[in-house]
C-alpha positions, 0 to 999 in steps of 0.5 A: 500500500502507498502510504502518505507521509505521517504529517499529511493529516495536520493541516487537515486537522487544522482546517477542521479547527477553522471550520469548527471555529467559524471558517474565518481566518485570523486577523491582524489583532494581538489582543489577548481578549479574544477566546472562550473563558475556561468552564468548570471541568467535571471529575473524569472516570479515571484511576485515581493516580495521576500519570504526571504524579507517577511521572514527578516521582521519577523526576519527569513530567507527563502532558498532552496536545490539546486544541482551542475551540468554542465552548460546547465544540465536540473537540479535544479542547480545553473548552470541552469539559470532558477533555478539560478534566483529562488533561487537569487529572494526568498532565502537568504540561501542555502544547498546542496542537496546531495554534501556535504554528505560523498558519495560525498566528501569521496571516501575513509578512506584517501581520500576527494574530495571537487570540487563540493561543492566547486564551490556551495560555490563559487556561493552562496558567489558570490550572497551574500547567506548564506550556511547551511552545510548538513550533517556531519554524515548520521547515517544509514549504508545504507546511509554510503559510502560502504567503511566505512561499510566494512572497516577493522577498525583493532586490536584497532577499537575504535582508527581507527573510531575515527580518521576517524570521527573526521578527516571527521568532522574536515576537513570539518568545517576547510576548510569552516570556518565561510563560513558554519554558521549551520550544520546538524552534525547528520542526521537521527539517529533514526529508526522510526520502534522501536524508537531506534539508528540505528548502523553502522559499524562506531559506532559499532567499536567506542561502540555504536551509543550514543558514536558516535553521542556524538563524532560528535557533540563535535568535530563539536563544536571545529572545528566549535565554531561559528556555530549552530550544529542540529540534523535532522530528518523526524519525522513528523506530519502525523499519524503513526510517534509517535514511531519516535517522542518519539525516536527523543525526547529521543535522545534530552534529552540524549544530554541534560543529557550528556552535548553533544553540540546540539543547535537545532532541524532540522525538514526536514518537507517532508509532505504527505497530508491525503485526505479528506476520511482518517478519519484524521483532520488537527486540531488533527495533529496541536495539536499533532504536538504542544506537540511534539514541546512544548517538544522540545523547553522546553529542550532549542532547537531552531527549523529549517525546513530544507527540505520542500516539500508536497507529494500530496497523496490522492488528485485529479488529477485536478492541481488547486484543488491539488495545493489549497489542497497542499496550505491549507495543507502547511499553517495549518503546516507553522502556527504551525511552525512559532508560535514559536519564536525558529524557524529561518529558513525555507528551502524547498527541492527544489524550482521547481517540475521540480527538485524534488526528489519526483517524482523519488521515489514515483510517484502517482498512478493515473500517475498525475505529482507530485506538491511538490514545491512552483513553477511549472515545467515552473518556475511559482509560484503555491499556495504553494508559496502564502501560505508561503508568508501568513504564514510568514506575520502572523508570529510573529516577532522574538525578 
């Protein structure tokens, strides 16, 4: 089967957000007054233990992506009381799914719109939850806003491109100050097909991808000296990702050689189960993955799990059997990741199957609903949640 790229669905999700919010594009206003008032959250039907409490006992944090929406909308939003209850019961750190990306906050070369993310930040602050910034530059042409790809960079393109990029990063980092302690400064710059770096209209104007990524990190360091600066990508442990991992390693090595201020590798962790008849053993995946992580941490990088979920491929439709297999696969992966003391934060890309991006991105061939998250469509805990709790309990305590 021809497989579309892992991240094609995120802009589909972005489009659904716009539709759910009335279909209007962002304005140039920067006023934080817009946005819903956080609704009271009911107690969820969850086990009494908190995953974040389990994580904190090991010197880590557990968190999730979440979204903006109007109150009453059926989305994975803080304005949805049932979803907010999951966030508040299990999480210590949150990350916006889409609302801090260029397409949402940068409607033009000279305009910004922070209204949706401001509301999300206000909610997090009201609940005492930390915030990650995702992202300051998603460096692929198809994920840059259309205006940036068609922009006239003028007779001195490097100067104009420098202005656009540095203004963007400075504006975001200055607006939120120490409220955001970790940024995905650059997202997905490596082409998995050949391990090269993607080029965009912005990077071509600036003189190439390497110069662009370096400028992004140096600008973020100057604008947010307190923050952890992360390179975030979806290279993964499944077979077929060797080129992608090699490209990421080469990029990380280059950052160190050039003195680019990158603190950590964000490991997205959009896992794909392999089933029982593919000839792929989990132990072989674990060994290959350790080799990759060993090279990353040997360069002095920290680690984060930034976007965990599981695509339940090649598994039976039976829910009990499928959930059990997904939990076992998750546990095998988490045991490897949590063994590294360099890993501090682990975030899932959504708490609940009901709102996962994966169903709209790549439905199962048999029509069975995807089950990629720790909670099911009725907000009830699944075996994956237990796998997280068990993996955290078994993890070494961070120094």
